[in-house]
C-alpha positions in Angstrom: 12.8 51.6 -14.5 9.5 51.2 -15.7 10.9 49.7 -19.1 12.3 47.1 -16.6 9.4 47.0 -14.5 7.0 46.0 -18.3 9.9 43.4 -19.1 9.9 41.8 -16.0 6.4 41.4 -15.9 6.0 40.2 -19.2 8.6 37.4 -17.9 6.4 36.6 -14.9 3.8 36.3 -17.6 5.3 34.1 -19.8 6.5 31.8 -17.8 3.5 31.6 -15.5 1.5 30.7 -18.4 4.4 28.1 -19.6 5.7 26.3 -16.2 1.8 26.5 -14.8 -0.7 26.4 -17.5 1.2 24.3 -20.8 3.9 22.3 -18.8 1.3 20.9 -16.7 -1.0 20.0 -19.4 1.0 18.5 -21.5 2.6 15.9 -18.8 -1.1 15.0 -18.2 -1.7 14.2 -21.9 1.6 12.5 -22.7 0.7 10.2 -19.0 -3.1 10.2 -20.3 -1.9 8.8 -23.1 0.9 6.1 -22.0 -0.2 5.2 -19.0 -4.0 5.6 -18.4 -4.9 3.6 -15.5 -1.4 4.6 -13.3 -2.0 8.5 -14.0 -5.3 8.0 -12.5 -4.1 6.5 -9.4 -3.9 2.7 -10.4 -7.6 2.7 -9.2 -9.6 -0.6 -8.3 -13.0 -0.7 -9.2 -15.7 -3.7 -8.2 -19.0 -3.2 -9.6 -17.9 0.5 -11.1 -17.5 1.9 -7.8 -13.7 2.7 -7.0 -12.6 0.4 -4.0 -9.3 1.1 -3.3 -6.0 1.8 -5.2 -3.0 -0.8 -6.1 -0.7 2.0 -4.6 -2.0 2.7 -1.6 -3.0 0.3 1.1 -6.0 0.7 3.2 -6.9 -0.9 7.0 -9.2 -4.4 7.0 -10.8 -5.3 10.3 -11.5 -8.6 11.4 -10.6 -11.9 11.2 -12.0 -12.3 7.7 -9.5 -10.2 5.9 -6.1 -10.2 5.2 -4.1 -7.9 7.2 -1.7 -5.1 5.2 1.7 -4.3 7.3 1.1 -1.6 10.4 0.9 1.8 8.9 2.4 4.9 10.5 0.6 7.5 8.6 -1.6 9.4 10.3 -4.3 7.1 12.4 -3.6 4.6 9.7 -3.3 5.0 6.6 -3.8 8.7 5.5 -2.2 10.0 2.4 -2.5 13.0 3.9 0.2 11.8 6.5 2.6 9.7 4.7 5.2 8.9 6.9 7.3 6.4 8.9 7.5 6.3 12.0 11.2 7.6 12.8 11.7 6.2 15.7 15.3 3.6 15.3 15.6 -0.3 15.9 17.3 0.6 19.3 14.6 3.2 20.5 12.6 1.7 23.4 9.3 2.8 22.2 9.9 1.3 18.7 10.6 -2.1 20.2 7.9 -2.2 22.6 5.9 -1.4 19.8 6.8 -4.2 17.9 6.7 -6.8 20.4 3.0 -6.2 21.0 2.4 -6.7 17.0 4.1 -10.0 17.7 2.6 -11.0 20.3 -0.9 -10.1 18.6 0.2 -11.6 15.1 0.8 -14.9 16.8 -2.8 -14.7 18.7 -4.5 -13.7 15.5 -3.1 -16.0 13.9 -3.2 -19.1 16.0 0.7 -19.5 15.8 2.5 -20.9 18.9 4.0 -18.6 20.9 7.8 -19.1 19.4 7.0 -19.3 15.8 8.6 -16.7 13.4 6.7 -13.8 12.5 7.1 -12.0 9.0 9.0 -8.9 9.7 6.4 -6.7 7.8 3.7 -8.2 9.9 4.8 -5.7 12.7 6.9 -2.7 11.2 5.7 -0.1 9.0 7.1 0.9 5.7 8.2 4.2 4.8 5.9 6.0 3.5 2.9 4.2 6.1 0.9 3.4 2.8 2.4 0.2 1.8 -0.4 -2.2 0.4 2.0 -5.0 -0.3 3.0 -7.9 2.4 5.2 -10.6 1.8 4.4 -14.3 0.3 5.4 -15.6 3.6 3.1 -12.8 5.8 -0.1 -14.0 3.1 0.3 -17.8 3.7 0.2 -17.3 7.7 -2.7 -15.5 7.4 -4.7 -18.0 5.0 -5.4 -20.5 7.3 -7.5 -17.5 9.4 -8.9 -16.0 6.7 -10.1 -19.3 5.4 -11.6 -20.3 8.8 -13.2 -17.1 9.3 -14.9 -17.4 6.1 -15.7 -21.3 6.1 -13.3 -21.7 2.8 -11.4 -24.9 1.7 -7.4 -23.3 3.4 -6.5 -24.6 -0.2 -9.0 -21.9 -1.8 -7.5 -19.3 -0.1 -3.6 -20.0 -1.0 -4.3 -20.4 -4.4 -5.6 -16.8 -4.4 -2.7 -15.6 -2.6 -0.3 -17.5 -5.2 -2.6 -15.5 -7.8 -2.6 -12.0 -6.4 1.6 -12.9 -5.7 3.7 -10.4 -7.9 7.1 -11.1 -9.6 10.3 -8.7 -8.0 10.8 -5.3 -9.5 12.6 -5.9 -12.9 13.3 -9.7 -11.7 15.4 -8.9 -8.8 15.0 -5.9 -6.8 13.3 -6.8 -3.8 10.9 -9.9 -3.0 7.3 -11.5 -4.5 4.9 -9.6 -3.0 1.5 -9.4 -2.2 -0.7 -7.0 -2.5 -3.1 -6.8 -0.3 -6.0 -4.7 -1.0 -6.5 -7.0 -4.3 -6.5 -10.1 -2.7 -9.4 -8.8 -0.2 -11.2 -8.7 -3.2 -10.6 -11.4 -4.8 -11.1 -13.6 -1.5 -14.6 -11.3 -0.9 -15.8 -11.7 -4.3 -15.9 -15.5 -4.0 -18.6 -15.0 -0.9 
């Protein structure tokens, strides 16, 4: 029995070192060597200071900012509470929330009461942390941002075009705009 106990303890120590120390170090080394920025969280730096991530959305308040998708993660863009609302498309609470968001979006962006609103402007993503919005959503917000910042609309639309990414692998999803990067670009023109 003692021999079995020693063999078991030896196995625990060996596998702890292999899977708890050596394997994570090897994976970290490969990730840093092959994809340094992505392995570090795709951080966005401005004047040497971290101001966001290309992978995680953040909240922006006020008319001078492009607004991201609504977030269902905690109090909004809380990476510790990443989740969707889990409310289905026929849930009355979900429908009421979407209706409120549609009205607010139209009001905030000076749209007609019957103007179509992009779905990504009024529904949260599955993780609640998506930093991207559709190109249509960004273009509808551009006049508000231009007016609030005293900028020419053409210049703001150019920034939207520059911040637009193509479909993933050329065929998955749709073209999208990273709101964090777009707001940093717009703010850089002050």
